[in-house]
Each structure stands twice: as C-alpha cells, then as structure tokens.
C-alpha positions in Angstrom: -1.1 -5.3 -15.5 -1.0 -3.4 -12.3 -0.1 0.3 -12.2 3.1 -0.4 -10.4 4.1 -2.8 -13.1 3.1 -0.2 -15.8 5.4 2.4 -14.1 8.2 -0.1 -13.9 7.8 -0.9 -17.6 7.5 2.8 -18.5 10.7 3.9 -16.9 12.8 0.9 -17.7 15.6 1.7 -20.2 15.1 0.1 -23.6 17.6 -2.7 -24.1 20.2 -2.3 -26.9 20.4 -4.8 -29.8 23.2 -7.3 -29.2 25.5 -7.7 -32.2 27.6 -10.9 -32.3 31.3 -10.2 -32.3 34.0 -12.4 -33.7 36.3 -14.0 -31.3 39.9 -14.9 -31.8 39.6 -17.9 -29.6 38.6 -21.3 -30.9 35.7 -22.8 -29.0 35.0 -26.5 -28.6 33.1 -28.2 -31.4 33.5 -29.9 -34.7 36.2 -27.7 -36.4 38.2 -28.7 -39.4 41.9 -28.8 -38.5 42.9 -27.5 -41.9 40.7 -24.5 -42.6 39.3 -23.9 -39.1 35.7 -24.0 -40.3 33.2 -25.2 -37.7 30.7 -27.9 -38.8 27.4 -28.9 -37.4 28.2 -32.5 -36.5 30.9 -35.1 -36.7 29.5 -36.6 -39.9 29.5 -33.2 -41.5 33.1 -32.7 -40.5 34.1 -36.0 -42.0 32.3 -35.2 -45.3 33.9 -31.8 -45.4 37.4 -33.1 -44.8 37.0 -35.9 -47.4 35.7 -33.4 -50.0 38.1 -30.5 -49.4 41.3 -31.9 -47.9 41.5 -35.7 -48.7 44.6 -36.7 -50.9 43.9 -38.0 -54.5 43.7 -41.7 -55.4 47.0 -41.6 -57.3 49.0 -40.3 -54.4 47.4 -42.7 -52.1 48.3 -45.6 -54.4 51.9 -44.4 -54.6 52.3 -44.2 -51.0 50.4 -47.3 -50.1 53.4 -49.6 -50.2 55.7 -47.4 -48.1 53.0 -46.7 -45.6 52.2 -50.3 -45.2 55.9 -51.0 -44.5 56.1 -48.2 -42.0 53.1 -49.6 -40.3 54.8 -53.0 -40.1 58.2 -51.7 -39.1 57.9 -48.5 -37.1 60.7 -46.1 -37.5 62.8 -44.7 -34.7 61.0 -41.4 -35.0 57.7 -43.1 -34.5 59.0 -45.0 -31.5 60.4 -41.8 -30.1 57.1 -40.0 -30.6 55.1 -42.8 -28.9 57.5 -42.9 -26.0 57.4 -39.2 -25.5 53.6 -39.3 -25.6 53.3 -42.1 -23.1 55.9 -40.3 -20.9 53.7 -37.1 -21.0 50.6 -39.1 -19.9 52.5 -41.0 -17.2 53.7 -37.7 -15.6 51.1 -36.0 -13.5 51.2 -32.9 -11.3 50.1 -32.5 -7.7 46.4 -32.3 -8.7 46.6 -35.6 -10.6 46.4 -34.0 -14.0 48.6 -34.9 -17.0 50.4 -32.3 -19.1 47.7 -32.3 -21.8 44.9 -31.9 -19.2 46.7 -29.1 -17.5 47.3 -27.3 -20.8 43.6 -27.7 -21.6 42.6 -26.2 -18.2 45.0 -23.3 -18.7 43.5 -22.6 -22.1 40.0 -22.5 -20.5 41.1 -20.1 -17.6 40.5 -16.8 -19.5 37.0 -18.0 -20.6 36.2 -19.1 -17.0 37.3 -15.7 -15.7 35.0 -13.9 -18.3 32.1 -16.1 -17.2 32.7 -15.3 -13.6 32.8 -11.6 -14.3 29.6 -11.8 -16.4 27.8 -13.7 -13.7 28.9 -11.1 -11.1 27.6 -8.4 -13.4 24.3 -10.2 -13.8 24.0 -10.5 -10.0 24.6 -6.8 -9.5 22.0 -6.0 -12.1 19.5 -8.2 -10.4 20.2 -6.6 -7.0 19.6 -3.2 -8.6 16.3 -4.2 -10.1 15.2 -5.8 -6.8 16.0 -2.6 -5.0 13.9 -0.7 -7.6 11.0 -3.1 -7.1 11.2 -2.7 -3.3 11.0 1.1 -3.7 8.0 0.7 -6.0 6.3 -1.6 -3.6 6.9 0.8 -0.8 5.5 3.7 -2.8 2.5 1.5 -3.8 1.8 0.6 -0.2 2.0 4.3 0.8 -0.4 5.3 -2.0 -2.7 2.6 -0.9 -2.7 3.7 2.7 -3.3 7.3 1.5 -6.3 6.3 -0.5 -7.7 4.4 2.5 -7.3 7.4 4.7 -8.9 9.7 2.2 -11.8 7.3 1.7 -12.4 7.0 5.5 -12.3 10.8 5.9 -14.7 11.3 2.9 -17.1 8.7 4.3 -17.1 10.4 7.7 -17.7 13.8 6.1 -20.4 12.9 3.6 -22.4 10.4 5.6 -24.2 11.6 8.6 -25.6 8.2 9.4 -23.6 5.0 8.4 -24.7 1.4 8.5 -22.5 -1.6 9.2 -22.8 -5.2 8.3 -21.6 -8.1 10.5 -19.3 -10.5 8.6 -18.2 -13.3 10.9 -17.0 -14.3 14.3 -13.2 -14.5 14.6 -10.1 -14.4 16.8 -7.0 -12.3 16.2 -3.8 -14.3 16.3 -0.3 -12.7 16.3 2.3 -14.1 13.9 5.4 -14.3 16.1 4.0 -15.5 19.3 1.1 -17.4 17.8 -1.1 -16.2 20.7 -4.6 -14.8 20.6 -5.8 -11.4 21.6 -8.0 -11.1 24.7 -9.0 -7.9 26.6 -8.1 -7.5 30.3 -10.5 -6.2 32.9 -9.3 -2.7 32.2 -9.9 -3.0 28.5 -6.3 -3.5 27.4 -5.9 -5.9 24.5 -3.1 -8.5 25.2 -1.9 -11.4 23.2 -1.7 -13.9 26.0 -3.6 -17.1 25.2 -2.2 -20.0 23.3 -5.6 -21.4 22.4 -8.7 -19.5 21.4 -11.4 -19.3 24.1 -14.6 -17.4 24.6 -12.7 -14.4 25.8 -10.8 -14.2 22.4 -13.9 -14.0 20.1 -14.6 -10.8 18.3 -17.2 -10.0 15.7 -15.9 -8.5 12.5 -18.0 -5.7 10.9 -17.6 -3.6 7.7 -19.3 -0.4 6.5 -22.2 -1.1 4.2 -21.0 -0.8 0.7 -17.4 -0.4 1.7 -15.2 -3.4 2.4 -12.1 -1.3 3.2 -13.2 -0.2 6.7 -13.4 -2.8 9.4 -14.3 -2.9 13.0 -13.9 -5.6 15.7 -16.4 -5.9 18.6 -15.6 -8.1 21.6 -18.4 -10.6 21.8 -18.6 -10.8 25.6 -18.2 -7.2 26.6 -19.8 -5.7 23.5 -17.0 -3.2 23.3 -15.1 -2.2 20.2 -11.3 -2.4 19.6 -9.9 1.1 18.9 -8.1 4.1 20.4 -9.0 6.2 23.3 -8.6 10.0 23.6 -4.9 9.6 24.7 -4.0 7.4 21.7 -3.8 4.1 23.7 -5.2 0.9 22.2 -8.3 -0.2 24.2 -11.3 -2.4 23.9 -13.7 0.2 25.3 -15.4 1.7 22.2 -19.2 2.0 22.4 -19.8 2.1 18.7 -17.9 1.8 15.4 -16.9 5.4 15.0 -13.7 6.8 13.5 -11.5 5.8 16.5 -12.6 2.2 16.1 -12.1 1.9 12.3 -9.3 -0.2 10.9 -8.0 -1.3 7.5 -6.6 -4.7 6.7 -5.7 -6.9 3.7 -8.5 -9.5 3.7 -6.9 -11.4 0.8 -3.7 -12.2 2.8 -3.3 -14.8 5.5 -1.3 -12.4 7.7 -2.2 -8.7 7.6 -1.4 -5.5 9.4 -4.1 -3.6 11.3 -4.1 0.0 10.1 -5.8 2.6 12.4 -7.3 5.6 10.7 -7.3 7.7 13.9 -3.7 7.2 15.0 -1.4 10.3 15.2 -4.2 12.9 15.1 -5.8 11.4 12.0 -2.6 10.7 10.0 -3.0 7.0 10.5 -0.7 4.3 11.8 -0.3 0.6 12.5 -0.9 -1.5 15.6 2.3 -3.0 17.1 2.9 -5.6 19.8 5.4 -5.4 22.7 7.4 -8.4 24.0 4.9 -8.8 26.9 2.0 -9.1 24.4 0.5 -5.6 25.0 -0.6 -3.6 21.9 0.2 0.0 21.0 -0.2 2.2 17.9 2.7 3.8 15.9 2.6 6.6 13.4 2.5 5.8 9.7 6.1 6.1 8.4 8.2 4.0 6.0 10.3 2.7 8.9 7.5 2.1 11.4 5.7 -0.3 9.0 8.6 -2.8 9.5 7.7 -3.1 13.2 3.9 -3.3 12.6 2.5 -6.6 13.9 1.0 -9.2 11.6 -2.2 -10.9 12.7 -4.3 -13.6 11.2 -8.1 -13.2 11.3 -9.1 -16.7 12.3 -12.7 -17.3 11.5 -14.6 -19.2 14.2 -18.0 -19.9 12.6 -20.7 -18.0 10.7 -23.1 -15.9 12.7 -26.6 -17.2 12.9 -29.3 -15.0 11.3 -30.9 -14.2 14.6 -27.6 -13.1 16.0 -27.1 -10.9 12.9 -30.5 -9.3 13.4 -29.9 -8.7 17.0 -26.5 -7.1 16.3 -28.1 -4.8 13.7 -30.8 -3.7 16.0 
C-alpha cells in the first residue's frame, strides 16, 4: 500500500452497520395473497397455499356440482365482470397503456423516485471522494518534488566531485504539438521539427548512484540543456551542474521536466509557448497544470566507445 493510500484509509470515517428496516410496501415476488408471506419460488408458494389455505375435501365435493353448472352456464355477474375487464383492457391512454398498466406504473412511482434520489446521493459521494483523492495526489506530488529538491541540494553540498553515467540517445517530443526539440543557433530550445533528425538528438545522463537527477546534452553542439543566469532556458551549459539538472518520471510515457535551479533554487517546470519556445515557471500548484509534457524517445543504445569517450 502506498503512503497516500494509507493516509486515505486512516482518515476515512468508519462505515456504520446497516440494519434492515421493514417496509410497508409490498415488493414484487412470490407472495401469498392470503397471509402476505413471501416465498422463495412459485412452487413453494403453491405448496404453502395448498397446505395453509386450500379448502377441505368435503366442502369441495359439496360445491362441485354447483360450480360445474356455473362453469357451463355463466351467470350475469360473471358476464358483467368479464365485460368490464375486457372493457378496461380495451381502453388505453395517450401513452398506449391500459388502466392496469397505468395503475402498476403509478404504484412504482414512489420507489423510482427513491432510487433516483439514492443514485444522486451516491453520485455526490463519489464526487466528494474524487475531490479528496485529487487533493491527496496534489499533496503527494508536492512532497515528491520537495524530496527531489532536498536530495539535489544535499548531493551538491556533500559531494565535491560527482560522476555521471550516460544512459541512452534520445529526442524530446512535446505532447500537444508532437514536435521534437532542437536548439537554434543562439542556443534557444524550440519544438519545431515534425520528425526527429540529427539536430534533435540528445544524450541522457544521470548521476552515478542516483536515478532521480537527469541531464540532457545536445549531441552535435556538446552543450547541456538548462538555465542561464537570467533564468532563461538555453542549450548552452558546459557541464552537468546544478543549472542543468532536471527531474522526470522515467516510468511514465509522458513526463514533466522539473528544473531544480528555477526560481532561485525553489524549483519549477519547463513550459512551452504557442510558437514552440520553452520557458521555466515557478513551482506552484496552479503552474503545474501548464507544465509541458514530453516523451523521451529513445533513438538507439550508445556504443561502448562512445560511452568511454563521453566519460573521458
């Protein structure tokens, strides 16, 4: 279980025990018409009725002859009942429903209203829980960014000499435009190419023993992606120092690029303008929504001789 899930489970209110309450309404099912007792099946209902409410054999024998005569010669009351029943079924309303069907729907109306209110309450509860989950996710992301920033500062303070490991050759693709980053002649990174070319290829590096800090070196110019002294995003760095260090979620297909040096060391995300140029914004809850998402597209593994030359 993740710690965010543990927090959610810790502060969630314990559910109350649901006690079944008796209802005055008769629900649909196999119910005895005499004693209003529900049975499990039609067969059980027939056995219950024959056992508890069926007339005796004597009374049935006494009434056998009159009943047979009534069946052969229906009385005027039976004829009237049959006529009234057929008349009810023949009359339909504007919706094409008979009197019995309309009465059945009217009897179901209160239950349908209760179901509608219950579903609305469930929807509101789900919205409330989703909002709580969003807040927990935001706090989790903030804590994760804080830990990354503290880790980067601790490494810079405690390590006088750091070593880096080259990982792979890659190209940075922006999610909305689907274009690839390439530096201009002045070192400004721009998402301008629809297909990856030699000018789009970077080399991805990480600190030795720490996979949270990344750096990207342009393969042709040998310059590093980072910030300059004015806070502008440039591909002009000479080495993987603090201004050229980034954090990303390597396990995701599309990830943000988090700069440790943005906003005087408070950190921030790289963003893209409509023209494809890149800038850095301060780390706040609202600014993360405008942070750009990039895909680190791997080109091919770096050969061993290229790895040795890069380390030297």
